[in-house]
C-alpha positions in Angstrom: -55.6 -19.1 -38.1 -54.1 -15.7 -39.0 -56.2 -12.6 -38.7 -55.3 -9.2 -40.1 -56.1 -6.6 -37.4 -56.0 -3.9 -40.0 -59.1 -5.3 -41.8 -62.2 -3.2 -42.0 -62.4 -0.7 -39.2 -59.1 -1.9 -37.8 -59.9 -1.4 -34.1 -59.9 -3.4 -30.9 -63.2 -5.1 -31.7 -61.4 -7.5 -34.1 -59.2 -8.6 -31.2 -62.0 -9.0 -28.7 -64.1 -11.0 -31.2 -61.2 -13.3 -32.0 -60.6 -13.9 -28.3 -64.2 -14.6 -27.5 -64.7 -17.1 -30.4 -61.3 -18.7 -29.7 -62.4 -19.5 -26.2 -65.7 -20.9 -27.4 -64.4 -23.0 -30.3 -61.0 -23.9 -29.0 -59.4 -22.6 -32.2 -56.0 -20.8 -31.8 -55.3 -17.7 -33.7 -52.6 -15.2 -34.5 -53.6 -11.6 -35.1 -51.2 -9.1 -36.8 -51.4 -5.4 -37.3 -53.4 -5.0 -34.1 -55.5 -1.8 -34.1 -53.7 -0.6 -37.2 -56.6 1.8 -37.9 -56.2 3.7 -34.7 -54.0 6.8 -33.9 -52.1 4.8 -31.3 -51.9 1.3 -32.8 -51.1 -1.9 -30.9 -52.3 -3.1 -27.5 -53.4 -0.6 -24.9 -54.2 -1.3 -21.3 -57.8 -2.2 -21.9 -56.9 -4.6 -24.7 -54.3 -6.2 -22.6 -56.9 -6.6 -19.8 -59.2 -8.4 -22.3 -56.3 -10.7 -23.5 -55.4 -11.6 -19.9 -59.0 -12.2 -18.9 -59.5 -14.5 -21.9 -56.2 -16.3 -21.1 -57.3 -16.8 -17.5 -60.8 -18.2 -18.4 -59.3 -20.3 -21.2 -56.1 -21.4 -19.6 -54.5 -20.2 -22.8 -50.8 -19.8 -23.8 -50.2 -16.3 -25.1 -47.3 -14.6 -26.9 -47.2 -10.9 -27.6 -49.2 -9.7 -24.6 -47.4 -6.5 -23.9 -48.2 -2.8 -24.3 -47.9 -1.6 -27.8 -47.6 -5.1 -29.3 -48.9 -5.3 -32.9 -48.9 -9.2 -33.0 -50.6 -11.6 -30.6 -50.7 -15.4 -30.6 -53.5 -17.0 -28.5 -53.6 -20.8 -28.0 -56.6 -21.7 -25.7 -57.0 -24.7 -23.6 -60.4 -25.6 -22.1 -62.6 -22.8 -20.8 -63.4 -22.8 -17.1 -66.2 -21.3 -15.1 -65.2 -19.8 -11.7 -64.8 -16.7 -9.7 -62.6 -14.1 -11.3 -61.4 -10.5 -10.7 -60.0 -8.4 -13.5 -58.7 -4.9 -13.3 -58.1 -2.8 -16.5 -55.7 -0.7 -14.5 -56.9 2.5 -16.1 -60.1 4.2 -17.2 -60.3 1.6 -20.1 -63.7 0.0 -20.4 -64.4 -3.0 -18.2 -67.6 -3.6 -20.1 -65.5 -4.5 -23.1 -63.5 -7.0 -21.0 -66.8 -8.6 -19.9 -68.0 -8.9 -23.5 -64.8 -10.7 -24.4 -65.2 -13.5 -21.9 -69.0 -13.6 -21.6 -69.7 -16.0 -24.6 -67.5 -18.7 -23.1 -68.9 -18.3 -19.6 -72.6 -18.4 -20.7 -71.8 -21.8 -22.3 -69.8 -23.2 -19.4 -70.7 -26.2 -17.2 -71.4 -24.2 -14.1 -72.0 -20.6 -12.8 -69.4 -17.9 -12.6 -68.9 -14.7 -10.6 -66.9 -11.8 -11.9 -65.6 -8.5 -10.4 -64.4 -6.1 -13.1 -62.7 -2.8 -12.4 -62.0 0.1 -14.7 -64.2 2.5 -16.7 -67.9 1.8 -16.7 -69.1 4.8 -18.7 -66.6 5.6 -21.4 -66.7 7.1 -24.9 -66.4 4.5 -27.6 -67.6 1.6 -25.4 -71.0 0.3 -24.2 -71.8 1.9 -20.8 -72.9 -0.3 -17.9 -76.5 0.8 -18.4 -76.5 -0.4 -22.0 -75.5 -3.9 -20.8 -78.0 -3.8 -18.0 -81.0 -2.5 -19.9 -80.4 -3.6 -23.5 -77.9 -6.4 -24.2 -78.3 -8.7 -21.2 -82.1 -8.8 -21.3 -81.9 -10.0 -24.9 -79.3 -12.6 -23.9 -81.7 -13.7 -21.2 -84.3 -14.4 -23.8 -81.8 -16.7 -25.5 -81.3 -18.8 -22.3 -78.4 -17.6 -20.1 -79.0 -15.4 -17.1 -76.5 -12.7 -16.4 -77.1 -10.5 -13.4 -75.1 -7.3 -13.0 -74.5 -4.7 -10.3 -72.9 -1.3 -10.7 -70.9 -1.0 -7.5 -69.0 2.1 -8.5 -69.2 4.5 -11.5 -66.0 4.9 -13.5 -65.4 7.8 -15.9 -62.6 8.7 -18.2 -59.9 9.7 -17.3 -59.9 8.6 -13.6 -61.6 5.2 -14.0 -62.1 3.5 -10.6 -65.4 1.9 -11.5 -66.5 -1.6 -10.4 -69.0 -4.1 -11.8 -70.1 -7.3 -10.3 -71.5 -10.1 -12.5 -73.2 -13.4 -11.8 -73.6 -15.8 -14.8 -75.9 -18.8 -14.9 -75.0 -20.7 -18.1 -76.9 -23.0 -20.4 -75.8 -25.8 -22.6 -77.1 -24.2 -25.8 -78.4 -20.7 -26.5 -81.6 -20.2 -28.6 -82.0 -18.1 -31.7 -83.5 -14.6 -31.5 -85.6 -12.6 -34.0 -85.9 -8.8 -33.7 -87.5 -7.6 -36.8 -90.2 -5.4 -35.2 -89.5 -3.1 -32.3 -93.2 -2.6 -31.5 -94.9 0.6 -30.4 -92.9 3.2 -28.4 -93.9 3.0 -24.8 -91.6 5.3 -23.0 -88.6 7.6 -23.5 -86.3 8.6 -20.6 -83.0 10.5 -20.5 -80.6 10.3 -17.6 -78.0 13.1 -17.2 -75.2 12.3 -14.7 -72.3 14.5 -13.3 -69.6 13.7 -10.8 -67.2 16.4 -9.6 -68.7 18.9 -12.1 -71.4 21.6 -11.7 -74.9 20.2 -11.6 -76.1 22.8 -14.1 -74.3 20.8 -16.9 -76.6 17.9 -16.4 -79.6 20.1 -16.1 -78.8 21.8 -19.4 -78.2 18.5 -21.1 -81.5 17.2 -20.0 -83.5 20.3 -21.1 -81.7 20.5 -24.4 -82.2 16.8 -25.2 -85.9 16.9 -24.2 -86.5 19.9 -26.5 -84.5 18.4 -29.4 -85.8 14.8 -29.6 -88.8 14.2 -31.8 -90.8 12.3 -29.2 -91.8 13.1 -25.7 -89.0 12.1 -23.3 -88.8 12.5 -19.5 -85.4 13.3 -18.0 -83.8 13.0 -14.6 -80.6 14.6 -13.3 -78.2 12.7 -11.0 -75.3 14.3 -9.1 -72.7 11.7 -7.9 -70.1 12.3 -5.2 -67.3 14.5 -6.4 -64.7 11.8 -5.6 -66.1 9.7 -8.5 -65.3 12.4 -11.0 -64.7 14.4 -13.0 -67.3 12.8 -15.3 -70.4 13.4 -17.3 -72.7 11.0 -19.1 -76.0 11.5 -20.8 -78.1 8.4 -21.7 -81.4 8.0 -23.4 -83.5 4.9 -23.0 -86.1 4.1 -25.7 -88.5 1.5 -24.5 -90.7 -0.2 -27.2 -92.9 -3.2 -27.1 -90.3 -5.7 -28.2 -87.0 -4.2 -27.3 -85.3 -1.5 -25.2 -82.5 0.5 -26.8 -80.2 2.9 -25.1 -78.0 5.6 -26.6 -75.3 7.6 -24.8 -73.1 10.7 -25.1 -70.3 11.9 -22.9 -69.1 15.3 -21.8 -65.6 16.3 -22.8 -63.4 19.3 -22.7 -64.4 22.0 -25.1 -67.9 20.5 -25.8 -70.8 22.5 -24.2 -73.6 20.6 -22.6 -75.9 21.7 -25.5 -73.6 20.0 -28.0 -73.5 16.8 -26.1 -77.3 16.7 -25.8 -77.7 17.6 -29.5 -75.4 14.7 -30.5 -77.5 12.3 -28.5 -80.8 13.7 -29.8 -79.5 13.2 -33.4 -78.8 9.6 -32.7 -82.1 8.9 -31.1 -84.0 10.8 -33.8 -82.4 8.7 -36.5 -83.4 5.5 -34.7 -86.9 6.6 -34.1 -87.3 7.7 -37.8 -86.2 4.3 -39.0 -88.2 1.1 -38.8 -85.3 -0.6 -37.1 -85.6 -2.6 -34.0 -81.9 -2.7 -33.3 -79.7 0.3 -33.1 -76.2 0.5 -34.8 -74.2 -0.5 -31.7 -76.4 -3.4 -30.6 -76.3 -4.6 -34.2 -72.6 -5.2 -33.8 -72.9 -6.9 -30.4 -75.7 -9.4 -31.3 -73.6 -11.1 -34.0 -71.7 -13.5 -31.7 -74.7 -14.7 -29.6 -76.8 -15.3 -32.7 -74.0 -17.0 -34.5 -73.5 -19.3 -31.4 -77.2 -20.0 -31.4 -76.9 -21.1 -35.0 -79.6 -18.6 -36.2 -81.6 -15.4 -35.8 -82.3 -12.2 -37.6 -82.9 -8.5 -36.8 -83.6 -5.3 -38.6 -81.2 -2.5 -38.0 -80.1 0.9 -39.2 -77.5 1.2 -42.0 -74.6 -1.0 -40.7 -71.5 0.5 -39.4 -67.9 -0.5 -40.3 -67.8 -2.2 -36.9 -70.7 -4.4 -37.8 -69.4 -5.3 -41.3 -66.0 -6.1 -39.9 -67.4 -8.2 -37.1 -69.4 -10.2 -39.6 -66.3 -11.2 -41.4 -64.4 -12.2 -38.2 -67.4 -14.3 -37.0 -67.6 -16.0 -40.3 -63.9 -17.0 -40.1 -64.3 -18.7 -36.8 -67.7 -20.3 -37.1 -68.2 -20.7 -40.9 -71.8 -19.7 -40.5 -73.9 -17.8 -43.1 -74.5 -14.1 -42.2 -76.3 -12.0 -44.8 -76.8 -8.3 -44.8 -79.5 -6.9 -47.0 -81.0 -3.4 -47.4 -84.7 -3.1 -46.9 -87.4 -0.5 -46.4 -87.8 2.3 -43.8 -84.0 3.1 -43.7 -83.4 -0.5 -42.5 -81.1 -3.4 -43.2 -81.8 -6.9 -42.3 -79.1 -9.1 -40.8 -79.8 -12.9 -41.0 -77.6 -15.4 -39.2 -77.6 -19.0 -40.3 -78.9 -21.6 -40.4 -75.8 -23.6 -41.0 -75.9 -27.4 -41.3 -74.2 -28.1 -38.0 -73.1 -24.9 -36.2 -72.5 -26.7 -33.0 -69.9 -28.9 -34.6 -67.6 -25.9 -34.2 -68.3 -25.5 -30.5 -66.1 -27.4 -28.0 -67.0 -25.6 -24.8 
């Protein structure tokens, strides 16, 4: 199978989805024009880490796995559970490496333990707390149990973070429906600084709490300076049927008030919609639901990431995925059913 890495949003998610589904289905692929839509195209360190992690889990033969490469061939063998350690070697996101190999390991024949090193709280990637509080609890509802521990925070540009993961797999995962988020139960913001003045986090917390359209508590956490410099602001929205988490990150030239305002805008948009699933989770639920052979959820207007991921999932699994606009600023994503979705699964 040949995949055009310039398709749609043209980023690293295309590569990670191909790797994940190649491991699960046993289907080899060649991807060209890797990350053609990015200012620095080709493979970067975090993408290489994902490729090499997938190759280790899948005993794969790989060609083109070098920095800057725009073409990659991946020929998987059988996927193996086990104990693995993977290091991005930079502040690149280790949570994205985890998401690359997780589908194969939750369908393996025995448990696995992982140690992942790199960035844990990065712009442009799901932070550890998103996995812990949002994605993995939903995956648990579908059958697998994935337990995580944040052993060390890792911020951009220093990295140095560490996550430990224990995976208890299942033979098959179950469909999931998330069409109603239920009543809002609690809102909580968490402002974190490391190696930066505490007042940055305090200003973020106050600004966010005054800008969001519902009552939110906030806490401030100051980590040891050696973990920094770094700053993350996360907002957890706990509803009856789902927990969502949104994040923003401090950066040079962006005052604390701007960071908090950006996060409040994202949370307000979610609260104003009738969606159960936020825009980032919408992208990440596609693989588990497709492997389950069915499911549906209501989300906010789909991002290019989501639309692109839908097409890549369809290529590997040949399953129906529909995307339809609805009421309350929502879209409904419906996955399957297909006649025999498990005919494509060899793990």
